[in-house]
Every structure is written in structure tokens, then in C-alpha cells.
DOKOL-51818 format. One line per field, with one value per residue (C-alpha): residue number from 1; chain; x, y, z. Coordinates in nm, 4 decimals, always signed. Example, Ala and Ser with C-alpha at 12.3 -4.5 7.8 and 13.67 -1.06 7.14 Angstrom:
2
i 1|2
ch A|A
xx +1.2300|+1.3670
yy -0.4500|-0.1060
zz +0.7800|+0.7140
REM end
This chain:
334
i 1|2|3|4|5|6|7|8|9|10|11|12|13|14|15|16|17|18|19|20|21|22|23|24|25|26|27|28|29|30|31|32|33|34|35|36|37|38|39|40|41|42|43|44|45|46|47|48|49|50|51|52|53|54|55|56|57|58|59|60|61|62|63|64|65|66|67|68|69|70|71|72|73|74|75|76|77|78|79|80|81|82|83|84|85|86|87|88|89|90|91|92|93|94|95|96|97|98|99|100|101|102|103|104|105|106|107|108|109|110|111|112|113|114|115|116|117|118|119|120|121|122|123|124|125|126|127|128|129|130|131|132|133|134|135|136|137|138|139|140|141|142|143|144|145|146|147|148|149|150|151|152|153|154|155|156|157|158|159|160|161|162|163|164|165|166|167|168|169|170|171|172|173|174|175|176|177|178|179|180|181|182|183|184|185|186|187|188|189|190|191|192|193|194|195|196|197|198|199|200|201|202|203|204|205|206|207|208|209|210|211|212|213|214|215|216|217|218|219|220|221|222|223|224|225|226|227|228|229|230|231|232|233|234|235|236|237|238|239|240|241|242|243|244|245|246|247|248|249|250|251|252|253|254|255|256|257|258|259|260|261|262|263|264|265|266|267|268|269|270|271|272|273|274|275|276|277|278|279|280|281|282|283|284|285|286|287|288|289|290|291|292|293|294|295|296|297|298|299|300|301|302|303|304|305|306|307|308|309|310|311|312|313|314|315|316|317|318|319|320|321|322|323|324|325|326|327|328|329|330|331|332|333|334
ch A|A|A|A|A|A|A|A|A|A|A|A|A|A|A|A|A|A|A|A|A|A|A|A|A|A|A|A|A|A|A|A|A|A|A|A|A|A|A|A|A|A|A|A|A|A|A|A|A|A|A|A|A|A|A|A|A|A|A|A|A|A|A|A|A|A|A|A|A|A|A|A|A|A|A|A|A|A|A|A|A|A|A|A|A|A|A|A|A|A|A|A|A|A|A|A|A|A|A|A|A|A|A|A|A|A|A|A|A|A|A|A|A|A|A|A|A|A|A|A|A|A|A|A|A|A|A|A|A|A|A|A|A|A|A|A|A|A|A|A|A|A|A|A|A|A|A|A|A|A|A|A|A|A|A|A|A|A|A|A|A|A|A|A|A|A|A|A|A|A|A|A|A|A|A|A|A|A|A|A|A|A|A|A|A|A|A|A|A|A|A|A|A|A|A|A|A|A|A|A|A|A|A|A|A|A|A|A|A|A|A|A|A|A|A|A|A|A|A|A|A|A|A|A|A|A|A|A|A|A|A|A|A|A|A|A|A|A|A|A|A|A|A|A|A|A|A|A|A|A|A|A|A|A|A|A|A|A|A|A|A|A|A|A|A|A|A|A|A|A|A|A|A|A|A|A|A|A|A|A|A|A|A|A|A|A|A|A|A|A|A|A|A|A|A|A|A|A|A|A|A|A|A|A|A|A|A|A|A|A|A|A|A|A|A|A|A|A|A|A|A|A|A|A|A|A|A|A|A|A|A|A|A|A
xx +1.5837|+1.8020|+2.1006|+1.9883|+1.9041|+2.2475|+2.4224|+2.2112|+2.3183|+2.6729|+2.6607|+2.4906|+2.7579|+3.0435|+2.8618|+2.7944|+3.1787|+3.3021|+3.0870|+3.2021|+3.6019|+3.5169|+3.3869|+3.6114|+3.6081|+3.8205|+3.9127|+3.9077|+4.1172|+3.9822|+4.1593|+3.8190|+3.5554|+3.2227|+3.0283|+3.2713|+3.1682|+3.4700|+3.3294|+2.9721|+3.0595|+3.2792|+2.9912|+2.7582|+2.9861|+3.0350|+2.7013|+2.6196|+2.9062|+2.7791|+2.4405|+2.5913|+2.8130|+2.5516|+2.7596|+3.0596|+3.2548|+3.2105|+3.4061|+3.4165|+3.4775|+3.7609|+3.6992|+3.9065|+4.2301|+4.1382|+4.3840|+4.6859|+4.7467|+4.8514|+4.7482|+5.1099|+5.1286|+4.8177|+4.9871|+5.2336|+4.9803|+4.7654|+5.0339|+5.2115|+4.8773|+4.8768|+4.5287|+4.3294|+4.1716|+4.2323|+4.0920|+4.4051|+4.4747|+4.6961|+4.9046|+5.0201|+5.1867|+5.4112|+5.7144|+5.6446|+5.4915|+5.5317|+5.2583|+4.9748|+5.0922|+4.9478|+4.6063|+4.8112|+5.0696|+4.9946|+4.7205|+4.7246|+4.3603|+4.1079|+3.7612|+3.5449|+3.4834|+3.8693|+3.9597|+3.6623|+3.8265|+4.1654|+4.0319|+3.8676|+4.2084|+4.4426|+4.2038|+4.3813|+4.7181|+4.6189|+4.4733|+4.8466|+5.0390|+4.7904|+4.8722|+5.2561|+5.1855|+5.0052|+4.6721|+4.3354|+4.1743|+3.7928|+3.6942|+3.8373|+3.6555|+3.7513|+3.8048|+3.6592|+3.8300|+4.1408|+4.1353|+4.3489|+4.1860|+4.3590|+4.3568|+4.4600|+4.2943|+4.4747|+4.4533|+4.7197|+5.0137|+5.2492|+5.0255|+5.0707|+5.4399|+5.5564|+5.1979|+5.2800|+5.0151|+4.9474|+5.0309|+4.9712|+5.2011|+5.5313|+5.3106|+5.1087|+5.4275|+5.6260|+5.2846|+5.2966|+5.6815|+5.6797|+5.4082|+5.6505|+5.4383|+5.5910|+5.4588|+5.4331|+5.3420|+5.0609|+4.8353|+4.4574|+4.4488|+4.7347|+4.5778|+4.2997|+4.5609|+4.8117|+4.5685|+4.4564|+4.8472|+4.9218|+5.1883|+5.0132|+4.8129|+4.6410|+4.5354|+4.5174|+4.2212|+3.8785|+3.5251|+3.4561|+3.7287|+3.6899|+3.3542|+3.4488|+3.6886|+3.4875|+3.7177|+3.5203|+3.6663|+4.0209|+4.0157|+3.8291|+3.8988|+3.8845|+4.0026|+3.9242|+4.2492|+4.2109|+4.5689|+4.5596|+4.2939|+4.3159|+4.1297|+4.1399|+4.1278|+3.9661|+4.1935|+4.2152|+4.5315|+4.5691|+4.6528|+4.2895|+4.1426|+4.2704|+4.1283|+3.7577|+3.5713|+3.5090|+3.1702|+3.2475|+3.4815|+3.2633|+2.9918|+3.2255|+3.3583|+3.0340|+2.9181|+3.2252|+3.1699|+2.7872|+2.8567|+3.1701|+2.9811|+2.6986|+2.9956|+3.1844|+2.8156|+2.8123|+3.1107|+2.9845|+2.6600|+2.8718|+3.0898|+2.7844|+2.6304|+2.9799|+3.0301|+2.6771|+2.7748|+3.1246|+2.9190|+3.0257|+3.1589|+3.3870|+3.4689|+3.6032|+3.6288|+3.9182|+4.0242|+4.3111|+4.4849|+4.4309|+4.6081|+4.8760|+4.9515|+4.9394|+5.1969|+5.4337|+5.4388|+5.4886|+5.8862|+5.8342|+5.5587|+5.7837|+6.0309|+5.7903|+5.6090|+5.8391|+6.0253|+6.0835|+6.2454|+6.3747|+6.5683|+6.5714|+6.4256|+6.1431|+5.8179|+5.7164|+5.6470|+5.3802|+5.2260|+5.2006|+5.0506|+4.8210|+4.7230|+4.6987|+4.4678|+4.2173|+4.2221|+4.1374|+3.8776|+3.7052|+3.7058|+3.5388|+3.2622|+3.2388
yy +15.9144|+15.6503|+15.8414|+15.8685|+15.4819|+15.4214|+15.6265|+15.4420|+15.1082|+15.1926|+15.3085|+15.0161|+14.7687|+14.9624|+14.9156|+14.5651|+14.4871|+14.6996|+14.5052|+14.1758|+14.2911|+14.3665|+14.0257|+13.8072|+13.4404|+13.1784|+12.8411|+12.6202|+12.3184|+12.0155|+11.6486|+11.5017|+11.4072|+11.6252|+11.3968|+11.4442|+11.6737|+11.9135|+11.9537|+11.9807|+12.2515|+12.4437|+12.4305|+12.5805|+12.8313|+12.9286|+12.9422|+13.1814|+13.4051|+13.4503|+13.5535|+13.7712|+13.9464|+13.9724|+13.7297|+13.9889|+13.7002|+13.3376|+13.0362|+12.7389|+12.3789|+12.1257|+11.8675|+11.4922|+11.6417|+11.7390|+12.0320|+11.8293|+12.0280|+11.8072|+11.8612|+11.9501|+12.2039|+12.4151|+12.6741|+12.7818|+12.7038|+12.9919|+13.2293|+13.2470|+13.3164|+12.9775|+12.9530|+13.2303|+13.0164|+12.6757|+12.4533|+12.3007|+12.0186|+12.2100|+11.9444|+11.8819|+12.2411|+12.2051|+12.2128|+12.5690|+12.6545|+12.3915|+12.5347|+12.4244|+12.0760|+12.1403|+11.9527|+11.6272|+11.5946|+11.2533|+11.2317|+11.6230|+11.6497|+11.3700|+11.4693|+11.7116|+11.9201|+11.9788|+12.0157|+12.3153|+12.4871|+12.4789|+12.6362|+12.9224|+12.9778|+12.9286|+13.0951|+13.4561|+13.2780|+13.0907|+13.4291|+13.5805|+13.2650|+13.2930|+13.6403|+13.5825|+13.3351|+13.5962|+13.4563|+13.5637|+13.2979|+13.2347|+12.9508|+12.6279|+12.2856|+11.9661|+11.6174|+11.3199|+11.0993|+10.9264|+10.5555|+10.2628|+10.0312|+9.7349|+9.4497|+9.1984|+9.1794|+9.3476|+9.1884|+9.3878|+9.6332|+9.3751|+9.2514|+9.5946|+9.5270|+9.5558|+9.6503|+9.9186|+10.2043|+10.5037|+10.8151|+11.1989|+11.4010|+11.3807|+11.3087|+11.0300|+10.8660|+10.8845|+10.7136|+10.4310|+10.3842|+10.3731|+10.1110|+9.8962|+9.9895|+10.1106|+10.4389|+10.5568|+10.9104|+10.9530|+11.2298|+11.1135|+11.0973|+10.8153|+10.6107|+10.4049|+10.2948|+10.2117|+9.9698|+9.8247|+9.7616|+9.6593|+9.9122|+9.9765|+9.7014|+9.9743|+10.3447|+10.6040|+10.8374|+10.9180|+10.7615|+11.0260|+10.9056|+10.5111|+10.5632|+10.7864|+10.5288|+10.2089|+10.0856|+9.7401|+9.6615|+9.6334|+9.6252|+9.3981|+9.5696|+9.9360|+10.0436|+10.3893|+10.5083|+10.9069|+10.9241|+11.2786|+11.5340|+11.7384|+12.0699|+12.2247|+12.6103|+12.7633|+13.0796|+13.3250|+13.4683|+13.8235|+13.9984|+13.8623|+13.9316|+14.2888|+14.3756|+14.3255|+14.6040|+14.6526|+14.5648|+14.2565|+14.1456|+14.2185|+13.9999|+13.7182|+13.7371|+13.7457|+13.4643|+13.2432|+13.3414|+13.2482|+12.9029|+12.7743|+12.6530|+12.4741|+12.3159|+12.1759|+12.0249|+11.8545|+11.6875|+11.5345|+11.4190|+11.3008|+11.1006|+10.9397|+10.8573|+10.6897|+10.5040|+10.3338|+10.2567|+10.1022|+9.9001|+9.5706|+9.2988|+9.4747|+9.7629|+9.7080|+9.9483|+9.8375|+10.0949|+9.8894|+9.9394|+10.3186|+10.2953|+10.0733|+10.3017|+10.6120|+10.4698|+10.3256|+10.6783|+10.8879|+10.9349|+11.0595|+11.2611|+11.4519|+11.4802|+11.6147|+11.8573|+12.1466|+12.0746|+12.3493|+12.3383|+12.6876|+12.7005|+12.3857|+12.5404|+12.3826|+12.5463|+12.3667|+12.6693|+12.7415|+12.4135|+12.4688|+12.7956|+12.6746|+12.3714|+12.6378|+12.8455|+12.5498|+12.4397|+12.7952|+12.8453|+12.5135|+12.5919|+12.9316|+12.7320|+12.4954
zz +4.1495|+3.9801|+4.0687|+4.4564|+4.4450|+4.2810|+4.5846|+4.8437|+4.7180|+4.7221|+5.0539|+5.1710|+4.9908|+5.1694|+5.5097|+5.4545|+5.3328|+5.6493|+5.8879|+5.7369|+5.7498|+6.1260|+6.2034|+6.3964|+6.2772|+6.5272|+6.4386|+6.7421|+6.7390|+6.9602|+7.0391|+7.1197|+6.9100|+6.8773|+7.1307|+7.4023|+7.6957|+7.6305|+7.2596|+7.3500|+7.6244|+7.3401|+7.1186|+7.3398|+7.4254|+7.0455|+6.9660|+7.2870|+7.1856|+6.8241|+6.9920|+7.2440|+6.9840|+6.7013|+6.4985|+6.5375|+6.6982|+6.5272|+6.6603|+6.4278|+6.6188|+6.4520|+6.6479|+6.6441|+6.6047|+6.2412|+6.2139|+6.3424|+6.6438|+6.9438|+7.3199|+7.4415|+7.1827|+7.2644|+7.4757|+7.2231|+6.9414|+7.0831|+7.2098|+6.8947|+6.6786|+6.4931|+6.6009|+6.7271|+7.0204|+7.1802|+7.4462|+7.6226|+7.8988|+8.1542|+8.2835|+7.9306|+7.9443|+8.2092|+7.9729|+7.9419|+8.2767|+8.5819|+8.7765|+8.5253|+8.6364|+8.9986|+8.9550|+8.8241|+9.1403|+9.2383|+9.5073|+9.5801|+9.5513|+9.6207|+9.5004|+9.2557|+9.5565|+9.6472|+9.2913|+9.2670|+9.5886|+9.4276|+9.1115|+9.3122|+9.4632|+9.1602|+8.9106|+8.9367|+8.9199|+8.6062|+8.4262|+8.4832|+8.3616|+8.0642|+8.0200|+8.0236|+7.7292|+7.5503|+7.5824|+7.7723|+8.0032|+7.9303|+8.1370|+8.2736|+8.2745|+8.4702|+8.3785|+8.5896|+8.8231|+8.6307|+8.6187|+8.4795|+8.2030|+8.1462|+7.9185|+8.1950|+8.5531|+8.8263|+9.1627|+9.3406|+9.2864|+9.1908|+8.8900|+8.7420|+8.6962|+8.3135|+8.1963|+7.8971|+7.9898|+7.8262|+8.0239|+7.9383|+8.1467|+8.3481|+8.6963|+8.5700|+8.4046|+8.7499|+8.9339|+8.6915|+8.6983|+9.0540|+9.0301|+8.8226|+8.4857|+8.1476|+8.0929|+7.7384|+7.6807|+7.4207|+7.3194|+7.2808|+6.9049|+6.9247|+7.1892|+7.0056|+6.7286|+6.9879|+7.1698|+6.8587|+6.7116|+7.0762|+7.1466|+7.4763|+7.7016|+7.9494|+7.9433|+8.2154|+8.1301|+8.2778|+8.1644|+7.9048|+7.6984|+7.7815|+7.6334|+7.3216|+7.2432|+7.2953|+7.5075|+7.5581|+7.2284|+7.3249|+7.7306|+7.9613|+8.3358|+8.4611|+8.8073|+8.9411|+9.1172|+9.1188|+9.1007|+8.9762|+8.8367|+8.5396|+8.4014|+8.0577|+7.9937|+7.6821|+7.6016|+7.3405|+7.1965|+7.3428|+7.0188|+6.8839|+7.1910|+7.2161|+6.8865|+7.0004|+7.0989|+7.4989|+7.4335|+7.2730|+7.5250|+7.8192|+7.6515|+7.6052|+7.9546|+8.1149|+7.9319|+8.0165|+8.4105|+8.3254|+8.1892|+8.3664|+8.6856|+8.4582|+8.2610|+8.5851|+8.6691|+8.3475|+8.3988|+8.7227|+8.5578|+8.2598|+8.4661|+8.6712|+8.3285|+8.1862|+8.4882|+8.4726|+8.1129|+8.2064|+8.4826|+8.6382|+8.5687|+8.3434|+8.5836|+8.9255|+9.2031|+9.4049|+9.6907|+9.7821|+9.4627|+9.5016|+9.8398|+9.7476|+9.4046|+9.6574|+9.8763|+9.5941|+9.4259|+9.7239|+9.6750|+9.3175|+9.4220|+9.6844|+9.3935|+9.1301|+9.3555|+9.2722|+8.9478|+8.7437|+8.4245|+8.3784|+8.6601|+8.8548|+9.1706|+9.3857|+9.4100|+9.7180|+9.8729|+9.6169|+9.6577|+10.0350|+10.0262|+9.7665|+10.0005|+10.2751|+10.0794|+9.9802|+10.3454|+10.4766|+10.2230|+10.3099|+10.6934|+10.6191|+10.4136|+10.6979
REM end
């Protein structure tokens, strides 16, 4: 009896060790605080992945830039297996893949609806680009309308001249340079210290980041310009992904497909809530400023549309086909 119990215990121990060895633990670095909707959505995804895979895959969030990886590094960070999973701002990865900056072309898209249509059309291409960089695309999530937040009042385009503003990619840098501003490219983790130290006088970002950063402590004015639109992508290293069972792969992809629409809706709800927080008289809607900046950046927008760092060729044909696809899809819907 004793011998039988000992054998049974040994078998159980081996089974437990084997099960633990097969479990996947993925560390997910995030640039945003845990209250930001990007992080909240990622946590919901992580929680449901754990349930759907019976804890065979567990994702641990590291918010607020705590692992030290910067946003523009995330495509290579995930692809090179420095981390197993990442949530990246696509337009910050254009140094490696220029087409990931499509949504941030100045005034290429004008609304949530157009961005949704673009995402539907571009999604297969995005999957291929991620696979090329040794990653599996799980889901995308958008950012709300981009805005300019300044320490000084802006009455017209000329009053933007000389203002040092945080930009976040090449397209936003071109927009602000066209308006006579002095753009300084900074990842989100460096924005608040730079504001506090006087390194910059203004910030380009969306309403969630303005609330996250308590902009009212540094900035007096906000102007919705919608000069670019941005998307994030949640991706997993392809080697780590291929190590999963087909059952767990299907559970995770089904879950991502189910949650993505709710994440997109949550963004619009979050923007509405934040815009109520950032209310008048601090926030100023100036459609004339948007029109003026749109006109001023047109030459740079044209020059930026097809830039490819690898071979210098234009991808204007790709942009036109994408725009045609958006128009066609819209016509079918209507």
C-alpha cells in the first residue's frame, strides 16, 4: 500500500512539473500607465487569455515604461525575442517598415469611421508585415483624434511659430515644421519631465494621454487638429507563438477577434469622457486652425507619402490603392 502511494505521488509530481514546464509566461512591456485604456484593454485581453487557455498562457503587464523598452524599439524588440509579446504604436516603427506609418500621413484620414475602413482594408497587409518581422498579429486598437496642447494661446497659424512641441514620428514632425514650430521627437515616457523642465512648450497627443499626464498642471490650451490618426498593434513573437498548441493558438486568435471591436468602441467612449474632462475654457475647438495647418503642410505631406528608407522609392501607388479600397468599401456600405 505504502509503495503504491509513493509511486502515485511520484507520477503526480512528474505530471505537475511537466505541466508547469509547458506553461507560457509572457511579459508585456507597455509605455502607458495602468489606467490608460491601452493598458486596460491589454489587461482584459491577458485575463481572458489565461481563462481561455486554462492558464497554459499567462501574460504579465509591465506598465509605465517599467521594463525600459521605448516605443520606437518595439517592432525589433518583439521580433528579436527580447520580449515575447508587445503592444506598439505602428507609426513609430516606420524606420523598419514605412507602410506602418500610413495612418499618420498628414490629413490622410479624417475620422474614426475612415480609420475603421482603413483598418479593415489594411489588416491583411499588416499581418504580412508582422510575419516578415517574426511576429503574429493579434489585434489592433486605435488612438483618438490628435490634438495640440500648448502653454500659450494660439489664435492663428502664425502664433504657432517658434513653439517647441513634442512630436512622435516623422509625419507629425513634418506637420509642425510646416507650421513654423520647432518639433522635438520624444517617446511618451519623456514628455512630462520635458514639460516640467521647459524643454518643450507644447505636446501633440490625444485626450487619454492629456488626462494621464495631468496636462492642466503644465498647459493652458488645447486645440483639436486631427492632423494624423494612429493605431497600436498587439503582437507576439512568432517563435513563441509557434511553440503553442494549435488549440491554444485558436483560443487566442478567436479571443482577439472577439475583443477587437469592443476595444475600438472603448476608445471612442474614452475620448468622449476625456473631452468632457478637458472642457472649456481650457480646451478650444478651432476648426480654422485645423484648416490652416492642413494647407501649410500639404507640400511636406506630398513629399512624405511614399518615402521608403530602404531604397528611396515612392509607395504612392500603394497609398492610392489603399485610398481606392477605402472609397470602394464605403460605396458598398452605402
